[in-house]
Biopython code that builds the backbone (N, CA, C, O; Angstrom):
import numpy as np
from Bio.PDB.StructureBuilder import StructureBuilder

atoms = [
    (1, "MET", "N", (-10.077, 18.842, -15.244)),
    (1, "MET", "CA", (-8.713, 19.336, -13.911)),
    (1, "MET", "C", (-8.476, 18.201, -13.574)),
    (1, "MET", "O", (-9.084, 17.133, -13.630)),
    (2, "ARG", "N", (-6.855, 18.765, -12.963)),
    (2, "ARG", "CA", (-5.930, 17.451, -12.360)),
    (2, "ARG", "C", (-6.455, 17.653, -10.919)),
    (2, "ARG", "O", (-6.572, 18.791, -10.464)),
    (3, "GLN", "N", (-6.741, 16.654, -10.265)),
    (3, "GLN", "CA", (-6.597, 16.492, -9.151)),
    (3, "GLN", "C", (-5.530, 15.650, -7.761)),
    (3, "GLN", "O", (-5.505, 14.459, -7.450)),
    (4, "LEU", "N", (-4.994, 16.456, -7.355)),
    (4, "LEU", "CA", (-3.172, 15.852, -7.303)),
    (4, "LEU", "C", (-3.409, 14.866, -5.837)),
    (4, "LEU", "O", (-3.674, 15.413, -4.766)),
    (5, "CYS", "N", (-3.277, 13.419, -5.961)),
    (5, "CYS", "CA", (-3.697, 12.287, -4.666)),
    (5, "CYS", "C", (-2.959, 11.456, -4.810)),
    (5, "CYS", "O", (-2.613, 10.655, -5.679)),
    (6, "THR", "N", (-2.506, 11.999, -2.838)),
    (6, "THR", "CA", (-1.305, 11.669, -2.552)),
    (6, "THR", "C", (-1.996, 9.724, -1.336)),
    (6, "THR", "O", (-2.735, 9.220, -0.491)),
    (7, "PRO", "N", (-1.852, 9.705, -1.468)),
    (7, "PRO", "CA", (-1.899, 8.178, -0.771)),
    (7, "PRO", "C", (-1.227, 7.492, -0.439)),
    (7, "PRO", "O", (-0.362, 7.180, -1.258)),
    (8, "LYS", "N", (-1.172, 6.733, 1.113)),
    (8, "LYS", "CA", (0.340, 5.656, 1.230)),
    (8, "LYS", "C", (0.155, 4.707, 0.928)),
    (8, "LYS", "O", (-0.923, 4.124, 0.820)),
    (9, "VAL", "N", (1.979, 4.093, 0.577)),
    (9, "VAL", "CA", (2.106, 3.164, 0.121)),
    (9, "VAL", "C", (1.232, 1.903, 0.339)),
    (9, "VAL", "O", (0.884, 1.140, -0.563)),
    (10, "SER", "N", (1.029, 1.823, 1.205)),
    (10, "SER", "CA", (0.247, 0.559, 2.836)),
    (10, "SER", "C", (-0.075, 1.001, 3.016)),
    (10, "SER", "O", (-0.183, 2.091, 2.454)),
    (11, "LEU", "N", (-0.721, 0.561, 4.252)),
    (11, "LEU", "CA", (-2.162, 1.128, 5.405)),
    (11, "LEU", "C", (-0.529, 1.136, 6.616)),
    (11, "LEU", "O", (-0.547, 1.848, 7.619)),
    (12, "LYS", "N", (0.203, 0.620, 6.417)),
    (12, "LYS", "CA", (1.288, 0.338, 7.919)),
    (12, "LYS", "C", (2.352, 1.355, 7.967)),
    (12, "LYS", "O", (2.904, 1.624, 9.034)),
    (13, "SER", "N", (2.925, 2.417, 5.930)),
    (13, "SER", "CA", (3.501, 3.219, 5.514)),
    (13, "SER", "C", (4.114, 4.012, 5.854)),
    (13, "SER", "O", (3.984, 3.882, 7.071)),
    (14, "ASN", "N", (4.727, 4.793, 5.717)),
    (14, "ASN", "CA", (4.272, 6.211, 5.619)),
    (14, "ASN", "C", (4.830, 6.895, 4.566)),
    (14, "ASN", "O", (5.030, 8.109, 4.590)),
    (15, "GLU", "N", (5.118, 6.095, 3.544)),
    (15, "GLU", "CA", (6.357, 5.863, 2.138)),
    (15, "GLU", "C", (4.024, 6.505, 1.560)),
    (15, "GLU", "O", (2.891, 6.237, 1.960)),
    (16, "ARG", "N", (4.883, 7.647, 0.156)),
    (16, "ARG", "CA", (3.407, 7.818, 0.117)),
    (16, "ARG", "C", (3.540, 8.078, -1.780)),
    (16, "ARG", "O", (4.594, 8.481, -2.272)),
    (17, "LEU", "N", (2.531, 7.826, -2.475)),
    (17, "LEU", "CA", (2.735, 7.607, -3.584)),
    (17, "LEU", "C", (2.189, 9.077, -4.275)),
    (17, "LEU", "O", (1.166, 9.369, -3.656)),
    (18, "SER", "N", (2.451, 10.045, -5.244)),
    (18, "SER", "CA", (1.478, 11.306, -5.906)),
    (18, "SER", "C", (1.387, 11.127, -7.504)),
    (18, "SER", "O", (2.112, 10.701, -8.403)),
    (19, "PHE", "N", (0.300, 11.599, -7.387)),
    (19, "PHE", "CA", (-0.219, 10.964, -8.883)),
    (19, "PHE", "C", (-1.952, 11.682, -8.627)),
    (19, "PHE", "O", (-2.763, 11.664, -7.701)),
    (20, "TYR", "N", (-1.898, 12.409, -10.348)),
    (20, "TYR", "CA", (-2.790, 13.196, -10.262)),
    (20, "TYR", "C", (-4.436, 12.079, -10.963)),
    (20, "TYR", "O", (-4.401, 11.043, -11.627)),
    (21, "ILE", "N", (-5.249, 12.597, -10.624)),
    (21, "ILE", "CA", (-6.477, 11.522, -10.658)),
    (21, "ILE", "C", (-7.245, 12.974, -11.399)),
    (21, "ILE", "O", (-6.753, 14.098, -11.299)),
    (22, "ASP", "N", (-8.665, 12.634, -12.217)),
    (22, "ASP", "CA", (-9.415, 13.288, -13.124)),
    (22, "ASP", "C", (-10.522, 14.223, -11.500)),
    (22, "ASP", "O", (-10.857, 13.646, -10.465)),
    (23, "ALA", "N", (-10.689, 15.086, -11.710)),
    (23, "ALA", "CA", (-11.377, 15.851, -10.204)),
    (23, "ALA", "C", (-12.488, 15.087, -10.530)),
    (23, "ALA", "O", (-12.553, 14.516, -9.441)),
    (24, "ASP", "N", (-13.710, 14.470, -11.358)),
    (24, "ASP", "CA", (-14.776, 14.311, -11.616)),
    (24, "ASP", "C", (-14.485, 12.708, -10.245)),
    (24, "ASP", "O", (-15.249, 12.480, -9.307)),
    (25, "GLU", "N", (-13.209, 11.888, -10.580)),
    (25, "GLU", "CA", (-13.649, 10.855, -9.288)),
    (25, "GLU", "C", (-13.006, 11.535, -8.179)),
    (25, "GLU", "O", (-12.049, 10.816, -7.891)),
    (26, "LYS", "N", (-13.022, 12.427, -7.491)),
    (26, "LYS", "CA", (-12.414, 13.264, -6.371)),
    (26, "LYS", "C", (-14.225, 13.246, -5.089)),
    (26, "LYS", "O", (-14.284, 13.514, -3.889)),
    (27, "TRP", "N", (-15.028, 12.950, -5.765)),
    (27, "TRP", "CA", (-15.977, 12.388, -4.820)),
    (27, "TRP", "C", (-15.970, 11.476, -4.133)),
    (27, "TRP", "O", (-16.404, 11.485, -2.982)),
    (28, "LYS", "N", (-15.261, 10.092, -4.953)),
    (28, "LYS", "CA", (-15.066, 8.299, -4.514)),
    (28, "LYS", "C", (-14.370, 8.976, -2.964)),
    (28, "LYS", "O", (-14.907, 8.735, -1.883)),
    (29, "LEU", "N", (-13.210, 9.770, -3.080)),
    (29, "LEU", "CA", (-12.666, 10.109, -1.926)),
    (29, "LEU", "C", (-13.683, 10.718, -0.434)),
    (29, "LEU", "O", (-14.194, 11.796, -0.133)),
    (30, "LYS", "N", (-13.604, 9.461, 0.154)),
    (30, "LYS", "CA", (-14.720, 11.027, 1.255)),
    (30, "LYS", "C", (-14.226, 10.063, 3.001)),
    (30, "LYS", "O", (-13.304, 9.298, 3.286)),
    (31, "SER", "N", (-14.830, 10.358, 3.408)),
    (31, "SER", "CA", (-14.066, 10.241, 5.095)),
    (31, "SER", "C", (-14.858, 9.714, 5.336)),
    (31, "SER", "O", (-16.029, 9.589, 4.976)),
    (32, "GLY", "N", (-13.647, 9.007, 6.629)),
    (32, "GLY", "CA", (-14.056, 7.369, 6.634)),
    (32, "GLY", "C", (-13.824, 6.274, 6.192)),
    (32, "GLY", "O", (-12.955, 6.095, 5.338)),
    (33, "ARG", "N", (-14.764, 5.058, 6.826)),
    (33, "ARG", "CA", (-14.395, 4.174, 5.826)),
    (33, "ARG", "C", (-15.034, 3.595, 4.339)),
    (33, "ARG", "O", (-16.166, 3.747, 3.880)),
    (34, "TRP", "N", (-14.247, 3.115, 3.966)),
    (34, "TRP", "CA", (-14.512, 3.445, 2.060)),
    (34, "TRP", "C", (-14.004, 2.992, 0.932)),
    (34, "TRP", "O", (-15.033, 2.353, 0.712)),
    (35, "LYS", "N", (-13.387, 2.759, 0.071)),
    (35, "LYS", "CA", (-13.268, 2.202, -0.991)),
    (35, "LYS", "C", (-13.659, 2.686, -2.318)),
    (35, "LYS", "O", (-14.819, 2.618, -2.725)),
    (36, "ALA", "N", (-13.035, 2.998, -2.748)),
    (36, "ALA", "CA", (-12.697, 3.769, -4.221)),
    (36, "ALA", "C", (-11.422, 3.359, -5.549)),
    (36, "ALA", "O", (-10.211, 3.574, -5.499)),
    (37, "THR", "N", (-12.167, 2.765, -6.584)),
    (37, "THR", "CA", (-10.816, 3.097, -7.330)),
    (37, "THR", "C", (-10.798, 4.301, -8.604)),
    (37, "THR", "O", (-11.507, 4.864, -9.438)),
    (38, "VAL", "N", (-9.789, 4.237, -8.200)),
    (38, "VAL", "CA", (-9.551, 6.031, -9.441)),
    (38, "VAL", "C", (-7.929, 5.277, -10.040)),
    (38, "VAL", "O", (-7.300, 4.295, -9.647)),
    (39, "THR", "N", (-7.690, 6.240, -11.102)),
    (39, "THR", "CA", (-7.030, 6.243, -12.090)),
    (39, "THR", "C", (-6.008, 7.398, -12.617)),
    (39, "THR", "O", (-6.412, 8.484, -13.033)),
    (40, "ASP", "N", (-4.522, 6.997, -12.541)),
    (40, "ASP", "CA", (-3.528, 7.495, -12.042)),
    (40, "ASP", "C", (-3.373, 8.526, -13.705)),
    (40, "ASP", "O", (-2.922, 7.792, -14.584)),
    (41, "ILE", "N", (-3.597, 9.691, -14.117)),
    (41, "ILE", "CA", (-4.274, 9.982, -15.242)),
    (41, "ILE", "C", (-2.862, 10.017, -16.007)),
    (41, "ILE", "O", (-3.193, 9.597, -17.116)),
    (42, "ASP", "N", (-1.755, 10.221, -16.056)),
    (42, "ASP", "CA", (-0.683, 10.146, -16.614)),
    (42, "ASP", "C", (-0.552, 8.519, -16.705)),
    (42, "ASP", "O", (-1.292, 7.887, -17.459)),
    (43, "SER", "N", (0.642, 7.745, -15.722)),
    (43, "SER", "CA", (-0.074, 6.324, -15.776)),
    (43, "SER", "C", (-0.709, 5.119, -16.792)),
    (43, "SER", "O", (-0.250, 4.478, -17.737)),
    (44, "LYS", "N", (-2.006, 5.160, -16.086)),
    (44, "LYS", "CA", (-3.243, 4.915, -16.395)),
    (44, "LYS", "C", (-3.329, 3.860, -15.327)),
    (44, "LYS", "O", (-4.364, 3.193, -15.343)),
    (45, "VAL", "N", (-2.537, 3.614, -14.506)),
    (45, "VAL", "CA", (-2.922, 2.955, -13.769)),
    (45, "VAL", "C", (-3.802, 2.728, -13.191)),
    (45, "VAL", "O", (-4.354, 3.799, -12.936)),
    (46, "ARG", "N", (-4.613, 1.488, -12.564)),
    (46, "ARG", "CA", (-5.305, 2.181, -11.991)),
    (46, "ARG", "C", (-5.246, 1.652, -9.791)),
    (46, "ARG", "O", (-4.816, 0.570, -9.390)),
    (47, "TYR", "N", (-5.558, 2.293, -9.264)),
    (47, "TYR", "CA", (-5.364, 1.851, -7.722)),
    (47, "TYR", "C", (-7.282, 2.098, -6.920)),
    (47, "TYR", "O", (-8.194, 2.885, -7.174)),
    (48, "VAL", "N", (-7.104, 0.859, -5.843)),
    (48, "VAL", "CA", (-7.629, 0.199, -4.972)),
    (48, "VAL", "C", (-7.770, 1.694, -3.939)),
    (48, "VAL", "O", (-6.914, 1.335, -3.131)),
    (49, "LEU", "N", (-7.993, 2.374, -3.674)),
    (49, "LEU", "CA", (-7.760, 2.694, -2.514)),
    (49, "LEU", "C", (-9.067, 2.713, -0.854)),
    (49, "LEU", "O", (-10.282, 2.552, -0.968)),
    (50, "ARG", "N", (-8.442, 2.913, 0.290)),
    (50, "ARG", "CA", (-9.523, 2.763, 1.234)),
    (50, "ARG", "C", (-8.545, 4.063, 2.002)),
    (50, "ARG", "O", (-7.435, 4.590, 2.082)),
    (51, "GLY", "N", (-10.104, 4.066, 2.510)),
    (51, "GLY", "CA", (-9.967, 5.021, 4.169)),
    (51, "GLY", "C", (-8.927, 4.961, 5.112)),
    (51, "GLY", "O", (-9.114, 4.155, 6.024)),
    (52, "CYS", "N", (-8.270, 5.363, 5.125)),
    (52, "CYS", "CA", (-7.623, 4.926, 7.093)),
    (52, "CYS", "C", (-7.330, 7.089, 8.080)),
    (52, "CYS", "O", (-7.497, 8.303, 7.961)),
    (53, "ALA", "N", (-6.816, 5.961, 8.924)),
    (53, "ALA", "CA", (-6.517, 7.014, 9.918)),
    (53, "ALA", "C", (-5.547, 8.198, 9.090)),
    (53, "ALA", "O", (-4.906, 8.034, 8.052)),
    (54, "CYS", "N", (-5.716, 9.769, 10.155)),
    (54, "CYS", "CA", (-4.978, 10.803, 9.205)),
    (54, "CYS", "C", (-3.465, 10.512, 10.624)),
    (54, "CYS", "O", (-2.338, 10.208, 10.234)),
    (55, "GLY", "N", (-3.671, 10.623, 11.628)),
    (55, "GLY", "CA", (-3.159, 10.323, 12.912)),
    (55, "GLY", "C", (-3.962, 10.972, 14.029)),
    (55, "GLY", "O", (-3.882, 10.589, 15.196)),
    (56, "ILE", "N", (-4.944, 12.236, 13.514)),
    (56, "ILE", "CA", (-6.249, 12.656, 14.737)),
    (56, "ILE", "C", (-6.799, 11.588, 14.830)),
    (56, "ILE", "O", (-7.056, 10.640, 14.089)),
    (57, "GLU", "N", (-7.059, 12.075, 16.608)),
    (57, "GLU", "CA", (-7.791, 10.858, 16.817)),
    (57, "GLU", "C", (-9.378, 11.261, 16.162)),
    (57, "GLU", "O", (-9.853, 12.260, 15.622)),
    (58, "HIS", "N", (-9.896, 9.875, 16.540)),
    (58, "HIS", "CA", (-10.676, 9.400, 15.336)),
    (58, "HIS", "C", (-11.223, 9.400, 14.283)),
    (58, "HIS", "O", (-12.237, 8.780, 13.962)),
    (59, "CYS", "N", (-10.086, 10.650, 13.189)),
    (59, "CYS", "CA", (-10.681, 11.035, 12.134)),
    (59, "CYS", "C", (-10.432, 9.775, 11.201)),
    (59, "CYS", "O", (-10.079, 8.750, 11.784)),
    (60, "MET", "N", (-10.602, 9.719, 9.537)),
    (60, "MET", "CA", (-9.907, 8.768, 8.760)),
    (60, "MET", "C", (-10.527, 9.759, 7.510)),
    (60, "MET", "O", (-11.672, 9.668, 7.069)),
    (61, "CYS", "N", (-9.529, 10.689, 7.067)),
    (61, "CYS", "CA", (-9.227, 11.462, 5.762)),
    (61, "CYS", "C", (-8.220, 10.831, 5.331)),
    (61, "CYS", "O", (-7.475, 11.699, 4.875)),
    (62, "ASP", "N", (-7.609, 9.534, 5.164)),
    (62, "ASP", "CA", (-6.299, 9.797, 4.521)),
    (62, "ASP", "C", (-6.835, 8.755, 3.679)),
    (62, "ASP", "O", (-8.050, 8.592, 3.566)),
    (63, "ALA", "N", (-6.022, 8.076, 3.111)),
    (63, "ALA", "CA", (-5.775, 7.187, 2.382)),
    (63, "ALA", "C", (-5.018, 6.217, 1.485)),
    (63, "ALA", "O", (-4.311, 6.674, 0.588)),
    (64, "TYR", "N", (-5.099, 5.216, 1.629)),
    (64, "TYR", "CA", (-4.087, 4.432, 1.807)),
    (64, "TYR", "C", (-4.027, 3.094, -0.060)),
    (64, "TYR", "O", (-5.158, 2.952, -0.524)),
    (65, "VAL", "N", (-3.140, 2.493, -0.697)),
    (65, "VAL", "CA", (-3.383, 1.289, -1.404)),
    (65, "VAL", "C", (-3.877, 0.583, -1.025)),
    (65, "VAL", "O", (-3.339, 0.124, -0.017)),
    (66, "TYR", "N", (-5.136, -0.047, -1.410)),
    (66, "TYR", "CA", (-4.878, -1.215, -0.779)),
    (66, "TYR", "C", (-5.191, -2.035, -1.998)),
    (66, "TYR", "O", (-6.168, -2.722, -1.701)),
    (67, "LYS", "N", (-4.721, -2.346, -3.546)),
    (67, "LYS", "CA", (-4.735, -3.012, -4.620)),
    (67, "LYS", "C", (-4.740, -1.992, -5.496)),
    (67, "LYS", "O", (-5.401, -0.953, -5.475)),
    (68, "THR", "N", (-3.593, -2.554, -6.607)),
    (68, "THR", "CA", (-3.299, -2.218, -7.730)),
    (68, "THR", "C", (-3.497, -3.159, -8.935)),
    (68, "THR", "O", (-3.426, -4.365, -9.169)),
    (69, "LEU", "N", (-3.798, -1.943, -9.624)),
    (69, "LEU", "CA", (-5.221, -2.212, -10.497)),
    (69, "LEU", "C", (-3.758, -2.734, -12.150)),
    (69, "LEU", "O", (-2.586, -2.357, -12.144)),
    (70, "PRO", "N", (-4.268, -3.419, -13.026)),
    (70, "PRO", "CA", (-3.874, -3.516, -14.741)),
    (70, "PRO", "C", (-3.883, -1.813, -15.013)),
    (70, "PRO", "O", (-4.476, -1.027, -14.274)),
    (71, "LYS", "N", (-3.111, -1.422, -16.211)),
    (71, "LYS", "CA", (-3.561, 0.305, -16.749)),
    (71, "LYS", "C", (-4.540, -0.054, -17.469)),
    (71, "LYS", "O", (-5.044, -1.133, -17.781)),
    (72, "LEU", "N", (-4.622, 0.399, -17.561)),
    (72, "LEU", "CA", (-5.932, 0.912, -18.908)),
    (72, "LEU", "C", (-5.368, 1.118, -19.855)),
    (72, "LEU", "O", (-4.291, 1.704, -19.967)),
    (73, "GLU", "N", (-6.503, 0.331, -21.257)),
    (73, "GLU", "CA", (-5.474, 0.216, -22.409)),
    (73, "GLU", "C", (-6.602, 1.579, -23.037)),
    (73, "GLU", "O", (-6.383, 2.107, -24.127)),
]
sb = StructureBuilder()
sb.init_structure("model")
sb.init_model(0)
sb.init_chain("A")
sb.init_seg("    ")
for serial, (resi, resn, name, xyz) in enumerate(atoms, 1):
    if name == "N":
        sb.init_residue(resn, " ", resi, " ")
    sb.init_atom(name, np.array(xyz, "f"), 0.0, 1.0, " ", f" {name:<3s}", serial, name[0])
structure = sb.get_structure()
């Protein structure tokens, strides 16, 4: 099953990526300060995501792209 993932392009950006990850990877995306590697199902590009503030005071439920890794072959 596919799960939509829409992280910010960078910590300071409001622009977002939109891609699908395997539903089994969704457990990696937690609330709070976290870091996880996920793979775009369609392009096979891997992203290291980190948790960040969503705009609500004391809430860290959003994500941004910390690093982009090479495609899986």
